[in-house]
N, C-alpha and C positions, 0 to 999 in steps of 0.2 A: 321410190322414195326414198328422200333425201337423208344423210347422215344427221342434220339436224332434224330430219323425220320425226316421228310421231314415237313416244312412249306412251301409252293412257295408265293415266294416275291411277293406284289402287284407292279405292273411295269406298266409304261404309255408307250402310243406308241410316234413317235417323239415331236409330238404335246403335251406342256401341257395346260391345259384347263384354261383360263384366264378369260372368264366370268363367273359371276354369279349373282342371280337375285339381285334385290335390296333388297330384304329379307334377302340375305346373304346364302341363299341355293345353294348350288353347283350344276352347270351342270355338267351331268355325261357323262365321256370320254367314247365312244365306246372302246373295246379292251383290257379295265383294266380285268388283269388276275384275277382268282379265287386266293381264300387264303385260305388255309385249316387251321383246328383246331386238329392235331392230335393223340393230348392226354386231360386230363382232366386239366393237368396244364399248358397246352401250347406246346411248341418244347420241353423246355428244363425245366419244371418246372417254368417257370419265369414270366408266366402268361401275356405277351408282345405279341402286333401284331403290326407289320410294316404297316398295311392297316392307313389312313390319310384321307380318305372320311369325315370324323366326327372328328369336330374341335372344339376348344371352341368358335370360332366365329359364329359356324351353328347349335351346340347341342341343342340349343333352340328348333328348328325345328323337332326334335324325336318324333317318331308316332309307335303307334302300328302297328306294321305289321302284325302279326297272332298271334292267341293264340290255344295252344294245351291242353287238358284236360287229364291227364294221368288215372284216377278215381281211382287211390290208394291213400287215404288218409283215415285216423283213429286216433279218440281221443283216450285216455285211459281210457275213464269212465267206459268201462263194465268190466275193467278188464283184458283185451288183449293189447297185443303191441299197443302203439301208432306211429305214425310216422315223419320222420324226411326228407325231401326232400332237400338233401344236396348236389345232386348231378349237376357235371357240364357236360353237351352234349360234345361230337367232332363233327368235320366235316370233314368228307372225301368224295370227289370225289361227291359232291352235297347231301350229305346227310346226315343227323344229327343223331345220335344214342345215345340214353339218357337209362340211369337205372333209377328204380322206387324206393320207401323205401322197397316196397314187392320184390326186385331184378328180377324183370322184364324188359325185353330189347324192346326197341323201336326202330324202323327205321322211320324216319320222311324224307319228302322230302325237304330240307334246303333254299328254296325258298321259299314255300308255306306255309311249316308244316302241308302238307297234310301226312297220317298217310301211310307208305308202308307194314310194318310188326309189329309184334309184338311175343314174345316170353316169354312162363311163365313158370319158374322153379319148381312153385308150392310149393312156400313156407309155412311151416305151419303156419296159421294165428291164432291158437286157442293155442299155447304155450305163457301161463303166464309166464314163467321163465324168457322172455324177458319184459322189461318195454317198450323197445321202438326198432324198425329196421330202419335202414337205406343204402345206397348205394350213393358213392362216384363218380361211374361212371365205364367206359368201357374201354376197350382197343381194339385195330386194326393193324392186323397184314395182310403183302400182300405176298402169296409165292410165292418165286420169279420161281419155278419150274414150274407152272402152272400159267392160263390164262385164263378169261372170256370166254365164259362160263362154266368151269370146276368146277365142285362143290367144294366150298372152296377153291376158288383160292382166295380170299377176306375174312379174318375171324374178328370175334367179340368175343374178349373174355370176359365173365364174372365170375368174383370172388361173387357168392350168398352167402346171407347174411348167410344163414345154413353151409355154410363150403365146397360148390361144386365148379369147376372150371369148364364151359362150354366152348367150342369150338363152335361157330356159323357160318351157312356160312350168310356172309354181304349181299347180293344179295336176302336172302330168311327169314332167321333168324332160319332154320332148324338147328337141331346139326349134327356137320360133324361128320360123321362116323365112320373115320379115328381115331378121336381121343379116343386114352383110350379103342377104342373099340366100342364106343356107345354116344359119343360126351360130356361125363363129367368125372371129375377125383374127388372122394371124398380126399378132402384136408386132412380130421381128420386119415386117416390111415395110421399108421407108424408114427405119431408124440406121442413123448414119454409123459407118465403119462396123456394120456387123459382119461383112462379107468375111467369111474364114474362121467366125466364133459366134454363130448362131447357136448353139448347143450350149453356150455360156450365157446367153440371153433368157432368161426365166422370171417367171411370177411366183410370189409366196404370201401378198397380201390379199387381202379382199378390195376389189375396188371401193372408189366413195361413188355415189350417186347422191346428184344433187339435179334437182327440179327432172327435166328432161335429158340429163347428160352422166355419162360414166366415165369417170378420171380415174387413169391408172399412171403407176410408173412401171418400174422394172425392177430385178434382182440381178445384178451383173459380177462375175468373178473378177472383182475390182485388183487383184493382186499378179493375175496372169501378165498384163499387159499393158505397155504405157500407153498404147492406142489400144484403149477399151472401145467397145460399143458407148455411143452415145446414151445418158442418162434423160434423154425426153419422156417428158410427163405431158400425157394427152388426152384430150378430150374426146369421147365417142359420143352420137346418137344415141341414145337410150332406145331406140324404136328400129333405126335403118342401120346402126352400125358406122355410118360415116364419120370421117373424123372432121370435128369442129375448131379444134384447135389444136397448137403444140407449143410449148414451151422449153427451150434448149438452158441447160444450168450453168452451162458452161461458155458463155459466148463468144465468139471470135476463136473456138478452137480450130486448129487446122489452119492458122493464118500462121505468119512469120513473126517471131521477136523481132524488137528492135537489133539487137546484135546480131542480127541472123539467123538461120530455120532451126526449128528445134522441134521434137516431137510431139504430137499435138496427145493431150490428156483426154482420156475419155470418164466414160462413169460420172460421178458425183450424184447417183441415182438414187430414185427413192424408193427403197426396199420396204422400208414403214408403213404402216397403214397412213392414208390420208384422211385428214377430217376436215368436213363441211360445215359451214355456217350458213343454209340457206337464205334466212333473214336477211342477212348482210351479203348475200352474193359474194362469197367467200368460201375458197378451201386453202387450208394450212399443210403445207408441204413439207416433211422434213428430208432434207436430201444427206447423201450419203460422201463418200472421199471421193475426192479425185482418183483416177489412177495413176500408176499404180501407188499402194499406201503406203509404202515405208522410205520412197525415196522419190524426192520432189523436184530435182534440180532440171529436170527437163521442162516444168511445169511452174516456171516463177512466179512470182507474186503472190496475192489471197487466193486465188483459184475459183473467181465470180461467186458465184452461187454455193459453189459445194459447201458442204457441212453446215448449213443455213436453213433457219423456219424461214419461210416463203411464204407469203400472202398473196395471194393470186387470185384475179377476178373472174368469177366461179364462169360467167358468162362468158368471156373473154379469152383467158387465159394471161391478159395483162399482170404485170407484178403491180401488187400497190403500196407492199413492206417488205423488207427482209432483214432478217439479223443474222451476220454469220457468228457462230461460237466456237468454231476454228479455224483459225488463218492458217494456208498454207498446209493443210493435215499431211504429219507421219506417222500417227499414233493407231491409224484406224480408227476414229473415234467419230466414226457415222454418227446421225441421229437415228437411233434405234429404234423410238418411242413413238404410238400416235398421239400427236397433240391434243390433251385435253382443254375443251372449252368450260370453263368455270365464270362463275359470280363473286368479285371481291367486295365489300364494302366498305366503304372509305366515307369517315366525315357522314354516314349517315345516305352514302350514294352507291348505289350498285352499278360496279364495274365491268363491263363486259372484259373478260380476260381471256389469254392462251396460256397454256403450262407446256413449256416444252422439256421431258427429261432427256440426260445425255449418259453416254457410257463414265463421263469423268465424276458422274455424282452429283450435276448440278443440278437444279431448277430453274429454269428460267423462265419469266413470267411477264407478257407483255399486256399492253392495251389491245384489243382485237382489231380495233378498227384502223389506230391509227400505227402500231408498232413500238409503243413508248413504254421502256421499262417500267413495272410497277413496283422491282427491288431495284437498288444501286448496284448496277455492273462499273467495273473498272478495267480499263487496259493494264496488265502489268507487265514489266520484262520477264522474260525465259530465256533460259541458255542458248547460247548458240551451239552450229554443229563443229563439228570437226572431221564430218566427212568430206572430202575433195568433190566441189561440185554442186555442195548443198547450200542452200542460202534460207534459213530460217523465218520465219516471222520474228522479229522481236518482241511484239507484246502478244498475249493472249486477253482473251475477256473472262474476267473474273467474277463470281459474287460477292456482295457483302452478307445479303440475308437472300433466300436461306442460306445456311453455310453447305458447304459441301458434304454430301452424306458417305462419302467415301472417303476414307485416307488418299492423299494428295503424296503420293512419294513413300521410298521405302530406304532405307539405311543399314547397315550392320548390325547397327543396334537394337533393330527392329527383329532381328531372326529371331527365327520359332524353331523349336524341334520337340520331338517327344522324348527322347535323352538328350542327354548333355554332347555324345557325340553328335547325333542331327543335328542339333543347333550349333556347331561349330563349323562342322562343314557347310552349312547356309551362310554363317556368317562369314565365312571365305569366301564363297561363291556369289555372295552379294558384293563384297567389297572390291572381287575383280573386274564385276560389271559397272557399265556408265550409271550412276542412280542419283540424278541431281533433281527430282521433283517429277512431276505430272506430264512436265512438256518435255522431261529430257529428251533431246532429238537420238533417234536410230544411231547407232552405231558399230564399225567395225569388229570390237572387242566385244559389242552385246551392250543392248541398253535395257535396262528395266520399266517397264510399261504398269505401272500401278497408280488409279485403277487399269486392270488389265483390257484384253482384246473383249472381252464380253461383261466389261462393265464394274463399277456404277449398276446404271438403271440399263435393263435390255428391255426387248421387244414388248414385254407384257403391258408397259404402261403403269398410269398411275389410277388410281381411287380417290374419288371425291365426294364428301360428304357435305352438302350444303346447310345443313341444319348447324352442324358442328364449327364448320370450317377448318375439317381436317383434311388433309390429302396427304394418303398412303404407298407407299412404295416401297419394293423390293431390291436390295443391291448385293452385289457380290463385290468378294474382298480376296481375289485371286491372283497373284503376280504373276506376270508372264515376261519372259525376255523376246527381244527382236534383235536379231543379230544379222549386220549386212554380209554378203559373201561374194567378193570378186567375183565377176564374172565367167575369166578362168577357171577360178575355183570350182562354181557353182554349174559349168556346164560340162565337168566329170567327176563331179559328185553322187554318190551312190543314193539313191532315194532310202529316205528314213524307214526303216523296219518296226520300230518301237512302239508305233501309234499314239505317242505323246508328242512329237515335233513334227513340223511340215516344212515345206520348203517350195517358197511363191516364186517363178520365175523370174518375175518383172520384167520379162521381153522388150529389148529395145533402152534398157538402161545398163549403166556398168554393173548392179549389184540385184542378184535374187535375194532372197530373206529368209531366214530359218525362225520360225515362230514356235515358242513352248513355253509351258508352265515352269513356274519358278519352285521346281520339286526339292528336298531331302532325296539323301540315301535310301531311304525306306518308301520314297514316292509319295509324301506326305507335302502339303505346300509350305515353304519357308517363308509366306507372308503369316502375320499370328492369327488366330479365330479369333472372333467368327468369321467363317468365310462365307456366310448369307445372313443378313441382316433386316427384318421389317422394321419400317421408320413411320412415323407420324407427323406431319408439321402443319403447325396454324398457320394457314396461308392468311388470318388477318394482320398476324404480326410478322411472320417469315421466322420464327423461334418453331427449334423440335421441341415438339409436345413431347414422346418417348421414341426407342427405340429398344427392339429386342433382338437376339438371334432367332434366325430362322432354319428351321429343321435338324436334321440328324443325318450321319453318314452308318448308320446302323445298320441297312440292308445292304451296303457294300463293301462292309467292315466283317461282317457275319459277328459280330460282337457291340455290344453296348460303348455306345460313344457319346461324350457329354453335351446336352442340349446347348452348353455354351458352346459348342463350335461352331452349330449352325452347319449349312450344305450350301455350295453352289446351286444358284438356281436360274430355272428359265421357265416364263410365265408371268404373269401379274395378279393382283386384288381385285377381289369385288367387295362392295362396300353396301350393305342391308341391313335395316332394323337394327344398328347400332352395335353390328357384327362384322369382322372383316373374315371374307372365306380366301384361302390361295393352297394353292399346293406347290407346282414348280419347284421342290426341291428334288435332293436324289433319291429321297426315302419315298415308301408308297403312302402316303400320307393326305388327307387332304385337313387343312386346319381351318379352326373358326377362332380367330383373339376377338376379344371385348374392345371395342375402339377406341374408348376412353381411356385405358387402361395398357395396352397390348398383354392382356394376360391370355393365356391360351385355355378356351374353355371347353373345347369340344376337338376329338382327333377322331376321323374318318377313314377307315382301312381302305384301300385300293387294290386292285388285281396287279396294278403297274405302277411305275413312277408318271407322275402328272404334270409333264413341262407344257402346260396351256392354261389359259385364264380361264374360271369360271364365270356361269352365268347364272340369273332368275328369271324366274316369270311366274305369271299366273294364267294357266291357257285359256280356262274356261270360268263364266260368273260360278261363284262361291266354293270353285277349286281351290284345290292346296296352293302352296307356294313353293315351288322346284327349286332345288338348287344343283345346277349340270357342268360335269367335268371331264373332260376327254383323259382317260387314262391310258397312254399307247409309248408312254416314254419317248426317249431322243437316242437314235444309235448315235450321233454324235459324241454324245458326252456320254456315251456307254452306260445310261440308265436303263433301268429294267424294263422290256418292250412288252406291249399289248394290242387291242383293239379297241378298246370297251369305252363304250360312252356311257355314264353312270348318274341318275337322276337319284339324290335324296331331297326328303319330303318327312314332315312330322306325319303321324300317324293318320290314317285315315279316320271320318270321324266312325264308321261302322267298327272299325277297330278299336277306338277308344269303349264304344257302346261295350263292347266283348269283354272288352278288359274288365270294366266297371261290374260289370253281370258277374264275372268271375269272382269277386272280392265281396 
């Protein structure tokens, strides 16, 4: 089934429930239809459900309906890869399918959480090259030429972390024997420049499924080499696994520049989720940075389709239109979020639109069919580089509306500290670094990246409510520093041991790069709080409707911290019933916000931090609406780890009856 696939819209019979208990918990209406969650990002990347059993009035009655533990959790203490449970399950035909950090696929009864089957691709868990492993979800397809109980009439596609694409029978979890002659495809096969770095070619996003094609990108360690593997995007036949088309984001890579030979760039890969529009025969591909991230002297020009939203013809892979959001990227500002397909009303006409969130805090909005910007974009001059051999783009595209949702640079006057000493130290550090806006180029003395490498917006995406026209997204506000280290120094430098900085080799260039958060002597961000925010933008006008701090740091600090500080966050929002559900933060909480006001109206405690996006569904006719979240933490940001999949729901009808009888 395609990413434009199907979501059975929740409907009621002729009678509408008017009675509610005096506690505000709704009674359930027999006949309410099931409502699926067919892809990890909802229907079309918009993280929205029309279900409305759970509302601002009754959300306070949510309770844990069931919990399932995957068993896949690991810290980094023994030198092996840690886990990040970032997956959003899908729910199809009453079955919940989820992928674990070790790329195991698990099927559960969506009503009870009971295990149905599990498939293990037997990932190498001892590979020390990978500091962390993750998977963000699975995909589903129904073969129109088969029917149950035929083998693989319904399929689950799993893009395992080690770069294998599996086709599984949705009923049993067994590999489909007709797919590539054994159930899996090696996605590394045939990728240009992969020799010698096969282990650095991985998969983290669920594939996009459109008509009879499975479309995949890749996740590449793009700061390690100038000559990284190709970021090719490919479509495979959903039944046979045969390659149907390939698209290269860096055309001409490997050719000679006009002034002589130069080291070819690689990557520009698509590690975020691709969104499909089956009706228009389009897939929307958010591409990443060319390699290496922070020195581009060997890859002159704008670098092709890197850092671009690219609309490809789904049936052929032909480019229909594209827009590059960062020219000649030097900041690791790859496009991190699934494109969201929405409809905007202009002069009484509904316009098919696609929204792309970015690490810079921008929300770019385009006409889906033509690529025409639906809000003004202007090319603005940006600072030049002072690094020998680097030639930055003289301009970058910037939005007039919606306004940036993250600060666009950090100066000494912005320094923050918990104490006067802390603030003074931050001010002095900022003053010593290059800091002239969001597009200040990396430098040998060190350059502040603000927004940082984790955004702005990240991979959790956005949520859009078609009734109100509000688009909801979360942002990070933690400044980072990128320092270019001359090769002769970098090659003799000892590896970082503080756990806060990293040295990326950028082999084949004159510079390595050290990346680190900009912290005070107390280890607190020098950028002012809030460090995490939740925003609602009215997409009818492009204006900000409201914004509030998101999350707390209390679980880390072990002492209460102000709500106004917010929290760095990874994961995205869900909109349903006039509510926003979001976890994502460093604390162990799932929160519900009133969509209209941004007020927190419910908080649910979790056994671990949840760096994942929630989903919602109704599994059977007349059943309850569930909100489900993966609570497993993220070893890379040192949040609390776990292996829990938790379903929340309003009390079941029989429980309500018992409560009323007791009164």
